[in-house]
Backbone as CSV, one residue per row, in Angstrom:
resi,resn,N_x,N_y,N_z,CA_x,CA_y,CA_z,C_x,C_y,C_z
1,MET,-12.527,-12.042,19.624,-12.837,-10.748,19.073,-14.349,-10.645,18.879
2,THR,-14.882,-9.514,19.250,-16.318,-9.312,19.081,-16.616,-8.832,17.667
3,ASP,-17.834,-9.107,17.228,-18.244,-8.653,15.893,-18.215,-7.134,15.805
4,GLU,-18.616,-6.473,16.883,-18.646,-5.009,16.888,-17.244,-4.429,16.719
5,LYS,-16.269,-4.997,17.416,-14.881,-4.521,17.310,-14.353,-4.758,15.895
6,PHE,-14.652,-5.911,15.336,-14.215,-6.207,13.972,-14.799,-5.202,12.987
7,ILE,-16.084,-4.926,13.104,-16.751,-3.995,12.187,-16.159,-2.593,12.318
8,GLN,-15.869,-2.174,13.548,-15.252,-0.855,13.753,-13.883,-0.791,13.085
9,THR,-13.095,-1.829,13.263,-11.756,-1.867,12.666,-11.858,-1.914,11.151
10,PHE,-12.763,-2.735,10.637,-12.947,-2.840,9.194,-13.330,-1.490,8.603
11,ASP,-14.299,-0.828,9.210,-14.740,0.481,8.708,-13.620,1.515,8.763
12,ALA,-12.790,1.437,9.798,-11.726,2.427,9.969,-10.588,2.245,8.967
13,TYR,-10.283,1.000,8.583,-9.070,0.744,7.801,-9.288,0.111,6.433
14,LYS,-10.515,-0.144,6.039,-10.755,-0.838,4.763,-10.202,-0.056,3.575
15,ASP,-10.368,1.259,3.556,-9.867,2.058,2.442,-8.338,2.038,2.384
16,ASP,-7.693,2.124,3.549,-6.234,2.097,3.594,-5.695,0.754,3.101
17,VAL,-6.307,-0.327,3.554,-5.873,-1.665,3.135,-6.090,-1.829,1.635
18,PHE,-7.240,-1.407,1.154,-7.532,-1.529,-0.279,-6.534,-0.742,-1.116
19,ARG,-6.275,0.506,-0.750,-5.352,1.338,-1.529,-3.953,0.750,-1.559
20,LEU,-3.501,0.242,-0.411,-2.163,-0.341,-0.376,-2.109,-1.602,-1.241
21,ALA,-3.115,-2.452,-1.145,-3.160,-3.660,-1.981,-3.216,-3.272,-3.455
22,TYR,-4.022,-2.287,-3.792,-4.137,-1.857,-5.185,-2.822,-1.292,-5.701
23,SER,-2.102,-0.593,-4.839,-0.835,-0.012,-5.275,0.162,-1.094,-5.691
24,TYR,0.048,-2.266,-5.097,0.911,-3.386,-5.486,0.338,-4.158,-6.668
25,LEU,-0.949,-4.413,-6.634,-1.551,-5.355,-7.578,-2.046,-4.710,-8.870
26,GLN,-2.359,-3.429,-8.829,-2.835,-2.693,-10.005,-4.072,-3.342,-10.623
27,ASN,-4.894,-3.956,-9.791,-6.080,-4.643,-10.267,-7.125,-4.570,-9.156
28,LYS,-8.271,-3.998,-9.468,-9.302,-3.768,-8.460,-9.786,-5.069,-7.828
29,GLU,-10.036,-6.096,-8.648,-10.560,-7.353,-8.124,-9.551,-8.037,-7.204
30,ASP,-8.277,-8.059,-7.613,-7.245,-8.659,-6.770,-7.083,-7.884,-5.463
31,ALA,-7.168,-6.560,-5.541,-7.048,-5.743,-4.330,-8.207,-6.018,-3.375
32,GLU,-9.416,-6.180,-3.920,-10.571,-6.499,-3.073,-10.410,-7.875,-2.432
33,ASP,-9.934,-8.851,-3.209,-9.711,-10.193,-2.662,-8.657,-10.165,-1.565
34,THR,-7.599,-9.408,-1.790,-6.538,-9.291,-0.793,-7.059,-8.623,0.466
35,MET,-7.876,-7.593,0.296,-8.466,-6.918,1.449,-9.294,-7.903,2.277
36,GLU,-10.067,-8.746,1.604,-10.863,-9.753,2.314,-9.971,-10.729,3.069
37,GLU,-8.880,-11.152,2.444,-7.954,-12.070,3.103,-7.335,-11.429,4.347
38,VAL,-6.942,-10.169,4.217,-6.311,-9.456,5.333,-7.270,-9.380,6.523
39,PHE,-8.516,-9.039,6.253,-9.461,-8.914,7.363,-9.891,-10.275,7.909
40,ALA,-9.806,-11.314,7.100,-10.064,-12.667,7.616,-8.960,-13.048,8.594
41,VAL,-7.722,-12.741,8.238,-6.609,-13.009,9.150,-6.793,-12.199,10.429
42,TYR,-7.178,-10.947,10.277,-7.396,-10.094,11.457,-8.480,-10.674,12.368
43,PHE,-9.538,-11.180,11.779,-10.639,-11.707,12.583,-10.211,-12.938,13.372
44,TYR,-9.484,-13.836,12.726,-9.121,-15.106,13.376,-7.810,-15.049,14.146
45,GLN,-6.913,-14.161,13.771,-5.619,-14.052,14.446,-5.249,-12.585,14.638
46,PRO,-5.967,-11.853,15.480,-5.688,-10.417,15.645,-4.297,-10.185,16.242
47,PRO,-3.753,-8.989,16.026,-2.419,-8.697,16.574,-2.449,-8.664,18.091
48,ASN,-1.284,-8.880,18.676,-1.174,-8.874,20.139,-1.332,-7.473,20.715
49,GLN,-0.822,-6.479,20.006,-0.876,-5.105,20.493,-2.014,-4.357,19.806
50,GLU,-3.028,-4.017,20.537,-4.193,-3.335,19.967,-3.868,-1.932,19.478
51,ASN,-2.847,-1.302,20.039,-2.508,0.057,19.611,-1.723,0.075,18.297
52,ARG,-1.362,-1.085,17.767,-0.599,-1.179,16.520,-1.405,-1.856,15.420
53,VAL,-2.718,-1.773,15.468,-3.575,-2.482,14.512,-3.305,-2.026,13.087
54,LYS,-3.214,-0.717,12.856,-3.020,-0.234,11.492,-1.691,-0.722,10.925
55,ALA,-0.626,-0.610,11.696,0.678,-1.070,11.219,0.638,-2.568,10.919
56,TRP,-0.035,-3.315,11.770,-0.157,-4.764,11.564,-0.947,-5.052,10.287
57,LEU,-2.057,-4.352,10.080,-2.866,-4.552,8.873,-2.068,-4.211,7.612
58,MET,-1.300,-3.130,7.659,-0.505,-2.736,6.496,0.558,-3.788,6.194
59,SER,1.165,-4.325,7.232,2.184,-5.356,7.045,1.583,-6.611,6.416
60,VAL,0.431,-7.035,6.917,-0.237,-8.217,6.365,-0.670,-7.945,4.929
61,THR,-1.108,-6.734,4.646,-1.520,-6.370,3.294,-0.358,-6.487,2.317
62,VAL,0.791,-5.990,2.710,1.969,-6.087,1.846,2.305,-7.552,1.581
63,LYS,2.326,-8.363,2.630,2.658,-9.789,2.467,1.653,-10.492,1.567
64,LYS,0.376,-10.262,1.786,-0.655,-10.909,0.963,-0.579,-10.423,-0.490
65,SER,-0.308,-9.148,-0.681,-0.210,-8.600,-2.039,0.980,-9.209,-2.779
66,LEU,2.102,-9.296,-2.103,3.290,-9.878,-2.737,3.074,-11.358,-3.041
67,ASN,2.406,-12.072,-2.131,2.099,-13.482,-2.397,1.193,-13.623,-3.612
68,ARG,0.212,-12.753,-3.716,-0.710,-12.802,-4.860,0.047,-12.504,-6.161
69,LEU,0.990,-11.573,-6.115,1.785,-11.274,-7.302,2.622,-12.484,-7.730
70,LYS,3.131,-13.221,-6.754,3.943,-14.402,-7.065,3.120,-15.497,-7.721
71,THR,1.872,-15.630,-7.309,1.043,-16.717,-7.829,0.239,-16.314,-9.057
72,ARG,0.256,-15.047,-9.406,-0.505,-14.564,-10.568,0.159,-15.076,-11.845
73,PRO,-0.645,-15.590,-12.772,-0.067,-16.014,-14.052,0.599,-14.834,-14.755
74,ARG,1.757,-15.072,-15.323,2.522,-13.985,-15.953,1.827,-13.402,-17.172
75,GLU,1.083,-14.230,-17.909,0.462,-13.741,-19.125,-0.901,-13.091,-18.886
76,ALA,-1.358,-13.065,-17.647,-2.662,-12.463,-17.358,-2.607,-10.964,-17.617
77,PRO,-3.585,-10.436,-18.327,-3.589,-8.999,-18.592,-3.857,-8.216,-17.312
78,GLN,-3.221,-7.083,-17.194,-3.407,-6.216,-16.044,-4.527,-5.232,-16.343
79,VAL,-5.465,-5.129,-15.455,-6.553,-4.176,-15.617,-6.205,-2.955,-14.791
80,ASN,-6.192,-1.807,-15.427,-5.855,-0.571,-14.735,-6.999,0.419,-14.829
81,PRO,-7.978,0.309,-13.937,-9.039,1.312,-13.972,-8.476,2.667,-13.558
82,SER,-9.177,3.695,-13.898,-8.707,5.015,-13.501,-8.753,5.118,-11.985
83,TRP,-7.964,6.015,-11.454,-7.889,6.156,-10.002,-9.218,6.631,-9.421
84,ASP,-10.080,7.214,-10.253,-11.382,7.651,-9.765,-12.247,6.467,-9.349
85,GLU,-11.981,5.291,-9.920,-12.773,4.109,-9.600,-12.343,3.470,-8.279
86,ILE,-11.217,3.877,-7.756,-10.669,3.279,-6.549,-11.312,3.936,-5.330
87,ALA,-11.594,3.107,-4.323,-12.182,3.648,-3.091,-11.168,4.559,-2.421
88,VAL,-11.506,5.817,-2.323,-10.630,6.805,-1.713,-11.432,7.528,-0.645
89,LYS,-10.771,7.824,0.451,-11.448,8.575,1.502,-11.941,9.896,0.937
90,GLU,-12.928,10.445,1.575,-13.487,11.705,1.102,-12.529,12.839,1.444
91,GLU,-11.576,13.043,0.557,-10.594,14.100,0.697,-10.722,15.004,-0.516
92,PRO,-10.284,16.244,-0.403,-10.319,17.101,-1.584,-9.481,16.466,-2.698
93,LYS,-9.980,16.513,-3.910,-9.273,15.922,-5.051,-8.047,16.760,-5.370
94,ASN,-6.922,16.106,-5.479,-5.686,16.747,-5.886,-5.483,16.423,-7.358
95,PRO,-5.403,17.414,-8.209,-5.304,17.148,-9.649,-4.050,16.372,-10.030
96,ARG,-3.019,16.394,-9.216,-1.778,15.686,-9.541,-1.717,14.301,-8.916
97,LEU,-2.772,13.881,-8.206,-2.730,12.604,-7.503,-2.452,11.437,-8.449
98,GLU,-3.164,11.379,-9.551,-2.965,10.275,-10.491,-1.540,10.277,-11.034
99,GLU,-1.018,11.457,-11.307,0.348,11.573,-11.823,1.365,11.091,-10.787
100,VAL,1.152,11.438,-9.534,2.062,11.014,-8.467,1.976,9.497,-8.274
101,LEU,0.770,8.955,-8.254,0.612,7.514,-8.081,1.239,6.745,-9.234
102,THR,1.113,7.256,-10.436,1.749,6.630,-11.592,3.266,6.678,-11.445
103,ALA,3.789,7.795,-10.968,5.234,7.925,-10.761,5.726,6.929,-9.717
104,ILE,4.965,6.754,-8.642,5.350,5.786,-7.601,5.431,4.384,-8.196
105,ASN,4.482,4.042,-9.044,4.465,2.710,-9.634,5.562,2.506,-10.678
106,GLN,6.208,3.578,-11.120,7.327,3.470,-12.048,8.653,3.235,-11.328
107,LEU,8.655,3.412,-10.022,9.883,3.234,-9.252,10.278,1.761,-9.192
108,PRO,11.568,1.491,-9.020,11.978,0.107,-8.752,11.346,-0.369,-7.439
109,LYS,11.092,-1.664,-7.329,10.404,-2.228,-6.157,11.096,-1.860,-4.845
110,ARG,12.415,-1.762,-4.862,13.140,-1.464,-3.624,12.807,-0.072,-3.079
111,TYR,12.359,0.835,-3.954,11.956,2.169,-3.516,10.446,2.275,-3.348
112,GLN,9.710,1.480,-4.098,8.243,1.502,-3.991,7.778,1.097,-2.602
113,ALA,8.314,0.006,-2.094,7.842,-0.531,-0.807,7.973,0.490,0.324
114,PRO,9.161,1.102,0.532,9.243,2.093,1.620,8.311,3.288,1.422
115,ILE,8.197,3.768,0.169,7.315,4.913,-0.111,5.871,4.552,0.224
116,LYS,5.418,3.388,-0.233,4.036,2.977,0.011,3.782,2.747,1.499
117,LEU,4.712,2.124,2.187,4.522,1.888,3.619,4.525,3.203,4.400
118,PHE,5.354,4.154,3.978,5.438,5.428,4.680,4.194,6.278,4.448
119,TYR,3.771,6.403,3.185,2.668,7.302,2.865,1.298,6.631,2.926
120,TYR,1.172,5.409,2.422,-0.120,4.721,2.480,-0.327,4.085,3.847
121,GLY,0.708,3.412,4.322,0.587,2.679,5.577,0.839,3.521,6.803
122,GLU,1.387,4.727,6.606,1.694,5.650,7.690,2.578,5.008,8.753
123,LEU,3.552,4.218,8.303,4.498,3.595,9.219,5.703,4.509,9.396
124,SER,6.343,4.404,10.551,7.554,5.178,10.798,8.723,4.526,10.070
125,VAL,9.828,5.238,9.997,11.022,4.699,9.347,11.467,3.423,10.057
126,GLU,11.424,3.431,11.368,11.811,2.245,12.139,10.896,1.055,11.829
127,GLU,9.594,1.302,11.741,8.647,0.231,11.420,8.870,-0.295,10.006
128,ILE,9.174,0.600,9.081,9.465,0.188,7.703,10.709,-0.690,7.686
129,ALA,11.744,-0.264,8.410,12.978,-1.045,8.467,12.711,-2.445,9.015
130,ASN,11.902,-2.530,10.054,11.570,-3.839,10.630,10.786,-4.695,9.654
131,ARG,9.801,-4.124,8.981,8.957,-4.876,8.044,9.755,-5.392,6.850
132,LEU,10.682,-4.545,6.362,11.461,-4.917,5.180,12.768,-5.626,5.533
133,ARG,13.024,-5.735,6.829,14.242,-6.384,7.332,15.501,-5.709,6.783
134,ILE,15.507,-4.380,6.925,16.662,-3.575,6.531,16.976,-2.642,7.700
135,SER,18.140,-1.995,7.648,18.500,-1.074,8.725,17.699,0.226,8.601
136,ASN,17.657,0.969,9.697,16.954,2.261,9.681,17.568,3.208,8.652
137,SER,18.905,3.229,8.592,19.554,4.139,7.641,19.254,3.734,6.196
138,THR,19.147,2.439,5.928,18.793,1.984,4.580,17.362,2.390,4.248
139,ALA,16.465,2.256,5.217,15.070,2.659,4.994,14.994,4.157,4.695
140,LYS,15.723,4.966,5.459,15.737,6.415,5.222,16.290,6.734,3.838
141,LYS,17.368,6.060,3.468,17.998,6.319,2.177,17.073,5.921,1.032
142,ARG,16.374,4.787,1.175,15.450,4.367,0.119,14.273,5.327,-0.002
143,LEU,13.803,5.859,1.134,12.750,6.869,1.082,13.255,8.118,0.355
144,GLU,14.447,8.543,0.698,15.027,9.731,0.062,15.202,9.512,-1.439
145,ARG,15.766,8.380,-1.817,15.980,8.100,-3.243,14.652,7.943,-3.984
146,GLY,13.678,7.326,-3.318,12.357,7.189,-3.932,11.710,8.536,-4.172
147,ARG,11.777,9.411,-3.177,11.215,10.760,-3.326,11.907,11.520,-4.453
148,ASN,13.250,11.414,-4.500,13.998,12.104,-5.557,13.616,11.565,-6.935
149,ALA,13.442,10.260,-7.033,13.060,9.654,-8.309,11.665,10.110,-8.733
150,ILE,10.760,10.214,-7.764,9.398,10.691,-8.062,9.459,12.127,-8.569
151,ARG,10.250,12.965,-7.891,10.401,14.356,-8.338,10.912,14.406,-9.779
152,LYS,11.914,13.591,-10.054,12.500,13.576,-11.397,11.475,13.137,-12.446
153,ILE,10.707,12.095,-12.134,9.673,11.620,-13.064,8.635,12.709,-13.301
154,LEU,8.197,13.369,-12.235,7.192,14.428,-12.365,7.730,15.609,-13.165
155,GLU,8.999,15.967,-12.942,9.602,17.060,-13.702,9.700,16.708,-15.179
156,GLU,10.095,15.473,-15.470,10.184,15.035,-16.882,8.819,15.069,-17.546
157,ASN,7.781,14.643,-16.810,6.424,14.658,-17.367,5.937,16.082,-17.615
158,ASN,6.336,17.023,-16.765,5.921,18.416,-16.936,6.661,19.088,-18.080
159,ASP,7.872,18.624,-18.353,8.659,19.199,-19.462,8.090,18.798,-20.812
160,GLU,7.378,17.682,-20.864,6.857,17.181,-22.140,5.704,17.979,-22.648
């Protein structure tokens, strides 16, 4: 792999990798460390299919994030900076973004993973099913249930 190709890939996907890692880890420093690990793996062991780089990076990010969660001491305090501190692409600010992200993090893990892979990782239902080792219909159902749960959480928050 050439340095130029690596830099192009890093610049194109660093924000996506960081956001996905942060969505799992809820800690800026851990998300940055995970992002570095993901791109180190990419540099030394790039995917076989160049047209699937983003999907491959998202998959590695999920695995590295889950591994970091397993090895994290249980009593370590979680640092939750505001979402404004997180590297986000230059998109128009949506006033409900923080509320939606908080709702996603309230979901059970079985619904969080498909939602995050679909919306953050931009993976198809089939790719999600392959990554999570579940059937396509299960992936679709978990996405549907996750979306419904998010709607319910948002409605409850608006009623308060």
